[in-house]
N, C-alpha and C positions, 0 to 999 in steps of 0.2 A: 589554696591547697589545704587539705584537711589537717587539722592539728595532730590527729593520731598518726598521720604519716610521719610527723616529726618524732613523736614519742616512740614509735616502733623501731627507731634506729638506735635507741639508747642501749647502753650496756658496757661492760668491761670484763676483764678476765674472771672476776668473781661471779659474774652473771652468765658465764658461758653456757652452763647447762640450761639456764632459764631461756636464753635466746634460742637454743636448739629446740626447746619445746614450743617456742612461739613462732618458729619458722613455718613457711607454707607447708601444709600437709599434702598428702597424695592428691593428685588432680581429681576434681569432681566437677559435675556439671555446674555451670554458672560462671560468675566473675572469678577470674584467676590472675595471679601475678604472672608476668611474662617470663619467658625463658631468657636467661642472661647469657653473657658471652661464654660461660662455662657449661652451658647446656642445662642449667638448673633453675628452678623457680625460687630465687633467694631475694631478700629484701634490700640489702645494702646497695648493690650496684644500681638497681632500679630507682631507689630513693634518691641517691646522689644525682642521677641523670635528670630526674624531675625537678629537683631543687636548682640544678644548674640551668635547666631550660627556663625556669621561672624568672631568674634574675639576669641572665646574660645580656639581654638587650638594654637593661637599665644600669647595670654595673658589671661590665665584663671582668674586671679585676676580681670581684667577689666570686663570680662564676668560676674563674680559674682556680681560686682557692678551694672551692668546693670539690672540683674535679681532682685536685692534687692531694687532698687530705687522705692520708693512708690509715689513720686511726679514726675513721668516721664514727664508730659507735661510742668512742670516748669523747670526741670533740665536736660532734655535730651541733650541740646546743649553741655554741658561740657563733657558728656560721649561720645557723638558722635565725638567731636573734638579729644578726646584721641584715638578713634578707627583710625581716619585718621592719627594722629601722629604716631601711631604704624605702619601703612602702610608705612610711610615715612622712616622707619629705613632701609629698603632694598627693592630691586625689588621683591624678593621672597615673602616677607611679604605682599607687596602691592597686588600681584597677588593672593596669597593664601586667604587673607581676602576677596577680591572682589569675588573670585570664591565661597568661603564658603557662602557668603551672597546671591549670585545669586542662588546657589543650594538650600538654605533654602527657597527662594521665590518660586522656582519651585516645592518644596516639600510641599508648603503651599497653594498657591493661587489656586482657583478652576475655573472651566469653566462650565457654565450651558447652556444646549440647550434642548428645548422641555421637560423641567422638569427633565432631567437627569443631575446629577452633577458628575464631575470627576475632577482630577487635571489638571491644565492648560497644563502641559507637556504631559500628556496622551491624551488630546484633540488634541494637535498638531499632534500626531501620528494617531489618530482615524479618524479625519475629513480631508481626503486628496483629496476629489472630487474637480473638477473644478467648481468654482462658479461664475467666472467673465470672461467677454470678454473685449476687448480693443476698444476704440475709439481714433483715432489719428487725431490731428488737426495740420496742417502745417501753420504757420503764414506767412503773406505776407508783414510785416513791414520791414523797412530798419534799418540796424545797426546804432546806434548812437555812438557818441564819448564816449569812456569809461572814466568815471570820478569816483573818490573816495570821492568827496565832501571835499577834503582837498589837499592843495599843500604841497610840500616838505618844503617850507619855513615856512608855518603855523605849520607843524608838528615839525619842529626844535624849533619854538618859544614855543610850548607847552612843549617840552623836557626841555628847559631852566627853565620854571616855575615849573618843577617837576610833570607835569600832565601825561606825558607818559615817557617811557624809551627809551634809544638810539636804541635798536633793532627794536622798532616800527617804528621809523623814517627810518631805513635802509630798512625795509620791504616795507613801502610805496614808497620809492624811487625806489626800485627794480620793484614793480608792475607797477608803472607809466612808467618806462623806457621800460619794456618788456610786457606790457599789451596785445598787439595783439598776441604775441607768446604764452602767457599763455592761452588765450581764444581759440586760434586755436588748442592747444594741448588737449582741452576738447571736441572738436566737435564730437568725436565718443563715448563719455561717456553719460550714461543716469542717471540723478539725480532723485532718488525716494524721494519724500517729504511726510512723514507721518504727516498729519496735515497741508495740503496745504492752508488752509484758516486762519491759525493762524496768529496773528499780526506780529510776529517776524520771520516768515519763509522766505527763500530767493526766493520764487516762481517768483515774478515779476522781480527781479534782474537777475535771470538766463535767463528768457525769453528775457529780454532786451539785454542780451549778445549773443542772438542767440543760446542758448544751448538747450539740450533735457531734458525735464522734465516729470516725471511721478507723477501726483498729486493725492494724496489719502486724501479725507476728507469726512465728513458725507454727506449723500444725502440732498440736498436742492436746488430746482430749481433756487432760487434767487442767492444763493452764487455760485453754480456751473456755472450758466449762466455768472456771472461776470468773473470767471476764464477763461471760454472758449472764451468769447469776447476779453479779454485781450490778450490771446494767439494768436487769429486770427490777431490782430493788431501788433503783435510783430514779430521779425525775427526768433523766436524760434519754437520748436516743442513741442507739449503737448500730453500726453497719459493719459486718465482717465479710471477707471474701470466702467464697466456696468454689472449689474446683468445678468447672462446668461439667454437668452430667452426674456429679456425685450425689448420692441419695442416702439419707439416714433420718430417722425420726428425731435423733438428737443432733442439732447443728454442731455441737462441740466436736463430734466425731469426724466431721468432714470440713470444717472451716480452718482458715489460716493459710498463710503462704510464706515461702522462704524468699526473702528479698534478693539474696545472692543468686538463687537459681531462677527466679521468676520475674526479674526486673522488667523485661519487655511486656509481659502479659499484665503485670500489675499497673504499668503505665497506661496501657490500653484500657483497662478496667476503670481506672481513676479518671481518665479523660472523658468517659461517658457517664460518670456517676453524677447524679443530681444536676442535670443541665440547668443552667441559669443561676445556680447557687454559687456563692463564693467558697472556695476551698482555701484553707490555711494548712500547709503541709509541714509537719515537724519531723526531723531526723533524729531519732533517739536510740538507735541500735548501738550497743556497746559490747564488743567481744574482745577476746584476748588476741594480742599479737597481730600476725599477718591477716587473720580473718577479719579483724576490725577494719583494716584498710579495704579489703574486698567489699565488705558491707557498706562502707562509706562511699565507695565508687558506685555501687549499685544504687544506693539512695540518691546520690547526686544525679545519676542518669535519669531516674524517674522524675526528680524535681526539675531538672533542666527542661525536659520535654513539656511538663505541665506548665511551667512559667512561660515557655515560648509559644505553646499552642492553645492554652486555655487562659485567655486574658482575665486579669483580676486575681489570679492565684497569688497568695502570699506565702512566705516561707519563714520558718523559725528553727532555731538550733539551741541545743543545750550547751552553753558556753562554760569554759573552764578557766580558773585563775592560773592553771598550769600552762600558760602560753605567754607570748610577748604582746603587751597591749599598753595603750596610753593610760596614764592616771593623772589626777589633778596635781597641780603644784603643791597644794596643801598636803595631799597624801604622800608625795615624795619627800617633803620636808619632815613630815611626821615620822616616816620610816628612818630617816637619818638620825633624828633625835632619839628614837627608841633604840637604835643600834648603839648609839653613844652611851646609853644607860644599861648596857648588857650586864646582867647579874653575874656575880663572882662564880656561881656554880657553872654557868655557861662557859666562863673563861677556863675553868678547870677541865671541863669536858673537852674544850678546844685544845688544851695543852696535851691531852692524851690522844685525841683523834685527829688533830689538825685544826687550825684556827677557823672559826666561822668567817666567811668572806662577806663583806657588806654588799648587799644587792641594791646599790644605788641606782635610781632611775636615770637613764641616759637622756640628755637633752638633745632634741632634734628640732631643727628649724623647719617648720612646715609652711610651704608656699601656698598661700590662699588666693593667688592671682591678683591682678591689678596692683602690682608692686606692694602687696601686703603679705605679712608673714606673722606666725605666732610660734611660740615654743611649746613643743609637746614633750611630756616626761614619760619615757618608755620603760615600763616595768618588765623585767625578764623573769617570768615564772617557770621557765624550763628547768628541769632537774639538773643540778650540777654534779 
């Protein structure tokens, strides 16, 4: 279940106007939130139902607590954290809960086109026509020295300060030592970026490394023009989608696609792109409020079909520390020690605004099978 589906339930009385702005807008073509029991397309009821569906086979009591919670926007984070903690108990639980949540999304979210509304999953089967063609740009720039922005010595210094862990230093050292080999191993791979003009996507970095990129982002002559010009000056290759039949001397005027509106056609286009080549598809779109969830559903629908129908497709996501996730025992103990050394200034702020609560990692026994188990330390990064 997408982390942003969690985050978009957040709020309290002080944020009432904010959540009103973030609510689903007027219905447009593409992926939409469903109509709830009050005949409106609102987020809270739908979000609760999906979280309940995700957990109810593995922990019925927690599912009932989710359903019964009246102040969902204020208290969702504690319940959602418990869902992830339940997943941490075994690999089977993790997969089952995730699968149940995704199935609930596909049984809930709708897709509208030309006034006709259907479920998103049905729309992906219904609209299979080819809607896009490809424009390929081959850059003429020279490869630059590969840098990570940090040396091994600097990384080790950060490890000593407790800012990063030892395996991060090891990974940095490995990449710096074997960087050319790693880049060369990716020369035959095509990286599909959904949200190619988003701030945190790796578009420019991939092109700088001379890699092959498929850039999908909303039509905008200005933004698309910048992407194309950057690709031309790089040592990489770029493919952008162009609406079938569209003509212009300037590709930036006609390229681009809206994932929310065109998920079925983008799926079909990507399925036929570069036959025999490996695709790595990354979901990087980041929007405000309810629209972000719609975009996440659209991206997942594309990824789902590619993984199932195009063998060898790999997937990647931009992860966030603002979720619930396992950390090492050393990191958990370090956090406890740092909290115990809270500066006096923080204590004064806490006295005025309310005390800072320790965010201690919860210990979960993880069943590894064959009568073996280990302890996981679950960090809760959700906003309190």
